[in-house]
A tleap script that builds the chain and sets N, CA, C and O, in Angstrom:
source leaprc.protein.ff14SB
mol = sequence {
  NTRP MET ARG ASN THR TYR ILE PRO LEU ASP
  MET ILE PHE ILE ARG ALA ASP GLY HIE ILE
  ALA ASN ILE ALA GLU ASN THR VAL PRO HIE
  SER GLU ALA THR ILE ALA SER ARG GLY PRO
  VAL LYS GLY VAL LEU GLU VAL VAL ALA GLY
  THR ALA ARG LYS LEU GLY ILE ALA PRO GLY
  ASP ARG VAL ALA HIE ARG ILE PHE ARG SER
  CARG
}
set mol.1.N position { -66.728 -12.387 28.441 }
set mol.1.CA position { -67.906 -12.294 28.077 }
set mol.1.C position { -67.800 -12.476 26.138 }
set mol.1.O position { -66.739 -12.469 25.514 }
set mol.2.N position { -69.085 -12.614 25.569 }
set mol.2.CA position { -69.155 -12.612 24.328 }
set mol.2.C position { -69.656 -11.307 23.703 }
set mol.2.O position { -69.716 -11.321 22.474 }
set mol.3.N position { -70.027 -10.181 24.325 }
set mol.3.CA position { -71.358 -9.381 24.052 }
set mol.3.C position { -71.043 -8.730 22.307 }
set mol.3.O position { -71.850 -8.049 21.675 }
set mol.4.N position { -69.696 -9.159 21.826 }
set mol.4.CA position { -69.070 -8.090 20.474 }
set mol.4.C position { -68.974 -9.725 19.539 }
set mol.4.O position { -68.503 -9.725 18.402 }
set mol.5.N position { -69.417 -10.876 20.114 }
set mol.5.CA position { -69.193 -12.240 19.660 }
set mol.5.C position { -70.389 -12.195 18.809 }
set mol.5.O position { -71.198 -11.382 19.257 }
set mol.6.N position { -70.770 -12.760 17.780 }
set mol.6.CA position { -71.734 -13.024 16.548 }
set mol.6.C position { -71.966 -14.435 16.586 }
set mol.6.O position { -73.141 -14.734 16.798 }
set mol.7.N position { -71.091 -15.470 16.425 }
set mol.7.CA position { -71.387 -16.839 16.328 }
set mol.7.C position { -70.255 -17.306 17.566 }
set mol.7.O position { -69.236 -16.771 18.001 }
set mol.8.N position { -71.274 -19.093 18.020 }
set mol.8.CA position { -70.877 -19.467 19.339 }
set mol.8.C position { -69.533 -19.791 18.657 }
set mol.8.O position { -69.329 -20.078 17.478 }
set mol.9.N position { -68.551 -19.661 19.817 }
set mol.9.CA position { -67.088 -20.037 20.325 }
set mol.9.C position { -66.836 -21.331 21.098 }
set mol.9.O position { -67.747 -21.539 21.900 }
set mol.10.N position { -65.764 -22.382 21.105 }
set mol.10.CA position { -64.672 -22.839 21.559 }
set mol.10.C position { -63.680 -21.952 22.567 }
set mol.10.O position { -63.294 -20.909 22.040 }
set mol.11.N position { -63.317 -22.126 23.592 }
set mol.11.CA position { -62.382 -20.916 24.275 }
set mol.11.C position { -61.638 -22.057 24.874 }
set mol.11.O position { -61.916 -22.963 25.659 }
set mol.12.N position { -60.349 -21.587 24.058 }
set mol.12.CA position { -59.376 -22.690 24.723 }
set mol.12.C position { -58.063 -21.990 25.794 }
set mol.12.O position { -57.207 -21.119 25.637 }
set mol.13.N position { -58.433 -22.840 26.834 }
set mol.13.CA position { -56.934 -21.605 28.260 }
set mol.13.C position { -55.800 -22.298 28.069 }
set mol.13.O position { -55.857 -23.498 27.802 }
set mol.14.N position { -55.061 -21.887 28.138 }
set mol.14.CA position { -53.722 -22.286 28.284 }
set mol.14.C position { -53.030 -21.754 28.969 }
set mol.14.O position { -53.282 -20.552 29.058 }
set mol.15.N position { -52.199 -22.103 29.553 }
set mol.15.CA position { -51.450 -21.760 31.021 }
set mol.15.C position { -50.551 -21.903 30.468 }
set mol.15.O position { -50.609 -22.633 29.478 }
set mol.16.N position { -48.833 -21.056 30.968 }
set mol.16.CA position { -47.645 -20.828 30.364 }
set mol.16.C position { -47.059 -21.491 30.081 }
set mol.16.O position { -46.069 -21.047 29.501 }
set mol.17.N position { -47.127 -22.856 30.208 }
set mol.17.CA position { -46.606 -24.209 30.165 }
set mol.17.C position { -46.517 -24.844 28.647 }
set mol.17.O position { -45.775 -25.607 28.028 }
set mol.18.N position { -47.943 -23.934 28.370 }
set mol.18.CA position { -48.361 -24.547 27.136 }
set mol.18.C position { -49.610 -25.895 27.041 }
set mol.18.O position { -49.977 -26.469 26.016 }
set mol.19.N position { -50.135 -26.169 28.642 }
set mol.19.CA position { -51.054 -26.691 28.197 }
set mol.19.C position { -52.129 -26.824 28.692 }
set mol.19.O position { -52.170 -26.701 29.916 }
set mol.20.N position { -53.232 -27.082 28.057 }
set mol.20.CA position { -54.857 -26.834 28.388 }
set mol.20.C position { -55.130 -26.842 29.468 }
set mol.20.O position { -54.934 -27.846 30.153 }
set mol.21.N position { -55.779 -25.494 30.063 }
set mol.21.CA position { -56.182 -25.722 31.990 }
set mol.21.C position { -57.988 -26.273 32.006 }
set mol.21.O position { -58.704 -26.649 32.934 }
set mol.22.N position { -58.199 -26.131 30.808 }
set mol.22.CA position { -59.608 -26.207 30.341 }
set mol.22.C position { -60.552 -25.473 29.251 }
set mol.22.O position { -60.286 -24.307 28.961 }
set mol.23.N position { -61.617 -26.106 28.658 }
set mol.23.CA position { -61.987 -25.575 27.744 }
set mol.23.C position { -63.546 -24.866 27.748 }
set mol.23.O position { -64.323 -25.695 28.222 }
set mol.24.N position { -64.100 -23.881 27.458 }
set mol.24.CA position { -65.038 -23.308 27.359 }
set mol.24.C position { -66.070 -24.018 26.013 }
set mol.24.O position { -65.546 -23.990 24.899 }
set mol.25.N position { -66.854 -24.357 26.072 }
set mol.25.CA position { -67.551 -25.152 24.879 }
set mol.25.C position { -68.728 -24.381 24.348 }
set mol.25.O position { -69.636 -24.310 25.177 }
set mol.26.N position { -68.897 -23.971 23.562 }
set mol.26.CA position { -70.683 -23.488 22.872 }
set mol.26.C position { -70.335 -22.395 23.412 }
set mol.26.O position { -70.529 -22.827 24.548 }
set mol.27.N position { -69.928 -21.167 23.625 }
set mol.27.CA position { -70.377 -20.420 24.174 }
set mol.27.C position { -71.254 -19.494 23.333 }
set mol.27.O position { -71.208 -19.411 22.106 }
set mol.28.N position { -72.243 -18.651 24.338 }
set mol.28.CA position { -73.688 -18.391 23.427 }
set mol.28.C position { -73.001 -17.293 23.382 }
set mol.28.O position { -72.124 -17.043 24.209 }
set mol.29.N position { -73.568 -15.899 21.656 }
set mol.29.CA position { -73.164 -14.923 21.465 }
set mol.29.C position { -73.951 -13.861 22.453 }
set mol.29.O position { -74.586 -13.786 23.505 }
set mol.30.N position { -73.606 -13.343 21.699 }
set mol.30.CA position { -73.758 -11.810 22.778 }
set mol.30.C position { -74.030 -11.794 24.318 }
set mol.30.O position { -74.577 -10.779 24.748 }
set mol.31.N position { -73.693 -12.868 25.278 }
set mol.31.CA position { -73.666 -12.919 26.115 }
set mol.31.C position { -72.148 -11.718 26.711 }
set mol.31.O position { -71.158 -11.220 26.175 }
set mol.32.N position { -73.003 -11.715 28.570 }
set mol.32.CA position { -72.198 -10.916 28.998 }
set mol.32.C position { -71.611 -11.490 30.283 }
set mol.32.O position { -71.130 -10.913 31.258 }
set mol.33.N position { -71.801 -12.922 29.989 }
set mol.33.CA position { -71.484 -13.942 30.992 }
set mol.33.C position { -70.232 -14.125 31.365 }
set mol.33.O position { -69.785 -14.946 30.564 }
set mol.34.N position { -69.154 -13.746 32.350 }
set mol.34.CA position { -67.983 -13.958 32.414 }
set mol.34.C position { -67.636 -15.890 32.441 }
set mol.34.O position { -68.067 -16.700 33.262 }
set mol.35.N position { -66.746 -16.146 31.259 }
set mol.35.CA position { -66.201 -17.147 30.881 }
set mol.35.C position { -65.041 -17.240 31.924 }
set mol.35.O position { -64.297 -16.287 32.157 }
set mol.36.N position { -64.958 -18.258 32.435 }
set mol.36.CA position { -63.900 -18.223 33.726 }
set mol.36.C position { -62.798 -18.967 33.135 }
set mol.36.O position { -63.324 -19.336 32.085 }
set mol.37.N position { -61.570 -19.446 33.122 }
set mol.37.CA position { -60.412 -19.437 33.471 }
set mol.37.C position { -60.128 -20.902 34.079 }
set mol.37.O position { -59.562 -21.763 33.405 }
set mol.38.N position { -60.523 -21.107 35.283 }
set mol.38.CA position { -60.453 -21.541 36.263 }
set mol.38.C position { -58.703 -21.781 36.599 }
set mol.38.O position { -58.171 -22.891 36.608 }
set mol.39.N position { -58.397 -21.220 36.711 }
set mol.39.CA position { -56.677 -20.992 37.774 }
set mol.39.C position { -56.427 -20.017 36.208 }
set mol.39.O position { -57.212 -19.638 35.339 }
set mol.40.N position { -54.887 -19.865 36.406 }
set mol.40.CA position { -53.619 -18.810 35.664 }
set mol.40.C position { -53.659 -19.282 34.210 }
set mol.40.O position { -53.025 -20.334 34.125 }
set mol.41.N position { -54.035 -18.998 33.338 }
set mol.41.CA position { -53.562 -19.055 31.545 }
set mol.41.C position { -52.670 -17.857 31.580 }
set mol.41.O position { -52.498 -16.905 32.341 }
set mol.42.N position { -52.099 -18.347 30.290 }
set mol.42.CA position { -51.373 -17.031 29.576 }
set mol.42.C position { -51.902 -16.842 28.479 }
set mol.42.O position { -51.724 -15.736 27.968 }
set mol.43.N position { -52.811 -17.960 27.680 }
set mol.43.CA position { -53.785 -17.136 26.385 }
set mol.43.C position { -54.358 -17.903 26.501 }
set mol.43.O position { -54.142 -18.732 27.385 }
set mol.44.N position { -55.528 -18.001 25.518 }
set mol.44.CA position { -57.088 -18.416 24.756 }
set mol.44.C position { -57.065 -18.041 23.596 }
set mol.44.O position { -57.059 -16.951 23.024 }
set mol.45.N position { -57.048 -19.353 23.236 }
set mol.45.CA position { -57.418 -19.681 21.115 }
set mol.45.C position { -59.256 -19.626 21.474 }
set mol.45.O position { -59.854 -20.276 22.332 }
set mol.46.N position { -59.618 -18.984 20.844 }
set mol.46.CA position { -61.244 -19.145 20.393 }
set mol.46.C position { -61.550 -19.502 18.830 }
set mol.46.O position { -61.678 -18.701 17.905 }
set mol.47.N position { -61.616 -20.657 18.799 }
set mol.47.CA position { -61.993 -21.333 17.817 }
set mol.47.C position { -63.599 -21.545 17.571 }
set mol.47.O position { -64.349 -21.265 18.506 }
set mol.48.N position { -64.140 -22.025 16.362 }
set mol.48.CA position { -65.441 -22.071 15.655 }
set mol.48.C position { -66.458 -23.086 16.330 }
set mol.48.O position { -66.496 -24.205 15.819 }
set mol.49.N position { -67.541 -22.760 17.745 }
set mol.49.CA position { -67.618 -24.022 18.190 }
set mol.49.C position { -68.038 -25.442 17.964 }
set mol.49.O position { -69.148 -25.738 17.522 }
set mol.50.N position { -67.150 -26.273 18.269 }
set mol.50.CA position { -67.530 -27.320 17.873 }
set mol.50.C position { -65.861 -28.131 17.737 }
set mol.50.O position { -65.652 -29.331 17.915 }
set mol.51.N position { -64.770 -27.015 17.354 }
set mol.51.CA position { -63.923 -27.645 17.053 }
set mol.51.C position { -63.210 -28.213 17.867 }
set mol.51.O position { -62.531 -29.185 17.536 }
set mol.52.N position { -63.217 -27.657 19.265 }
set mol.52.CA position { -62.564 -28.456 19.981 }
set mol.52.C position { -62.919 -30.077 19.814 }
set mol.52.O position { -62.295 -31.012 19.313 }
set mol.53.N position { -63.954 -29.989 20.338 }
set mol.53.CA position { -64.689 -31.828 20.145 }
set mol.53.C position { -64.733 -32.954 18.874 }
set mol.53.O position { -65.131 -34.108 18.714 }
set mol.54.N position { -63.887 -31.593 17.845 }
set mol.54.CA position { -64.377 -32.253 16.488 }
set mol.54.C position { -62.885 -32.826 16.390 }
set mol.54.O position { -62.709 -33.895 15.806 }
set mol.55.N position { -61.748 -32.096 16.983 }
set mol.55.CA position { -60.264 -32.696 16.679 }
set mol.55.C position { -60.451 -33.274 17.936 }
set mol.55.O position { -60.498 -34.286 17.237 }
set mol.56.N position { -60.665 -33.799 19.530 }
set mol.56.CA position { -60.465 -34.147 20.399 }
set mol.56.C position { -59.143 -33.622 21.013 }
set mol.56.O position { -58.056 -34.176 21.178 }
set mol.57.N position { -59.569 -32.427 21.286 }
set mol.57.CA position { -58.873 -31.378 21.887 }
set mol.57.C position { -59.637 -31.084 23.480 }
set mol.57.O position { -60.624 -30.427 23.809 }
set mol.58.N position { -58.789 -31.801 24.139 }
set mol.58.CA position { -59.337 -31.783 25.457 }
set mol.58.C position { -57.685 -31.342 27.096 }
set mol.58.O position { -56.542 -31.795 27.160 }
set mol.59.N position { -58.362 -30.423 27.974 }
set mol.59.CA position { -57.394 -30.396 28.834 }
set mol.59.C position { -56.472 -30.598 29.109 }
set mol.59.O position { -56.877 -31.037 30.185 }
set mol.60.N position { -54.978 -30.775 29.215 }
set mol.60.CA position { -53.859 -31.337 29.341 }
set mol.60.C position { -53.658 -31.891 28.095 }
set mol.60.O position { -52.756 -32.728 28.128 }
set mol.61.N position { -54.061 -31.771 27.220 }
set mol.61.CA position { -52.616 -31.180 25.903 }
set mol.61.C position { -52.230 -30.221 25.691 }
set mol.61.O position { -52.836 -29.156 25.807 }
set mol.62.N position { -50.936 -30.417 25.266 }
set mol.62.CA position { -50.441 -29.356 24.732 }
set mol.62.C position { -50.074 -28.636 23.832 }
set mol.62.O position { -49.426 -29.162 22.927 }
set mol.63.N position { -50.322 -27.392 23.785 }
set mol.63.CA position { -50.106 -26.528 23.118 }
set mol.63.C position { -48.440 -25.644 22.341 }
set mol.63.O position { -47.773 -24.751 22.864 }
set mol.64.N position { -48.280 -26.140 21.367 }
set mol.64.CA position { -47.129 -26.015 20.705 }
set mol.64.C position { -46.236 -24.691 20.459 }
set mol.64.O position { -45.799 -24.930 19.333 }
set mol.65.N position { -45.729 -23.501 20.815 }
set mol.65.CA position { -45.624 -22.495 20.218 }
set mol.65.C position { -44.781 -21.703 21.077 }
set mol.65.O position { -44.788 -21.836 22.301 }
set mol.66.N position { -44.018 -20.839 20.426 }
set mol.66.CA position { -42.934 -19.864 21.069 }
set mol.66.C position { -43.057 -19.045 22.349 }
set mol.66.O position { -42.192 -18.797 23.189 }
set mol.67.N position { -44.397 -18.667 22.293 }
set mol.67.CA position { -45.156 -18.076 23.593 }
set mol.67.C position { -45.229 -18.495 25.103 }
set mol.67.O position { -45.549 -17.855 26.104 }
set mol.68.N position { -44.732 -20.072 24.882 }
set mol.68.CA position { -45.607 -20.805 25.963 }
set mol.68.C position { -44.012 -21.667 26.024 }
set mol.68.O position { -43.146 -22.110 25.269 }
set mol.69.N position { -44.262 -21.567 27.128 }
set mol.69.CA position { -42.737 -22.430 28.056 }
set mol.69.C position { -42.637 -23.172 27.850 }
set mol.69.O position { -43.814 -23.403 27.574 }
set mol.70.N position { -41.954 -24.421 27.593 }
set mol.70.CA position { -41.709 -25.811 28.303 }
set mol.70.C position { -40.920 -26.069 29.358 }
set mol.70.O position { -39.899 -25.436 29.627 }
set mol.71.N position { -41.482 -27.241 30.146 }
set mol.71.CA position { -41.269 -27.825 31.839 }
set mol.71.C position { -40.636 -28.395 30.926 }
set mol.71.O position { -39.886 -29.335 31.189 }
savepdb mol mol.pdb
quit
């Protein structure tokens, strides 16, 4: 949910292997609606709304960081 968030965000849900599971784009500030990952994830990267589209980030892309293991 976005209860204490004042700006719209893109929420990038990342699986344990580093691949993006899905993206909740342009979430609504102050909303108490649940924002689901649509499956098991290890983390979520929150960025300013529109960033995912602007940078061409999409489900299936891979995030490289030491907390995500490679397969």
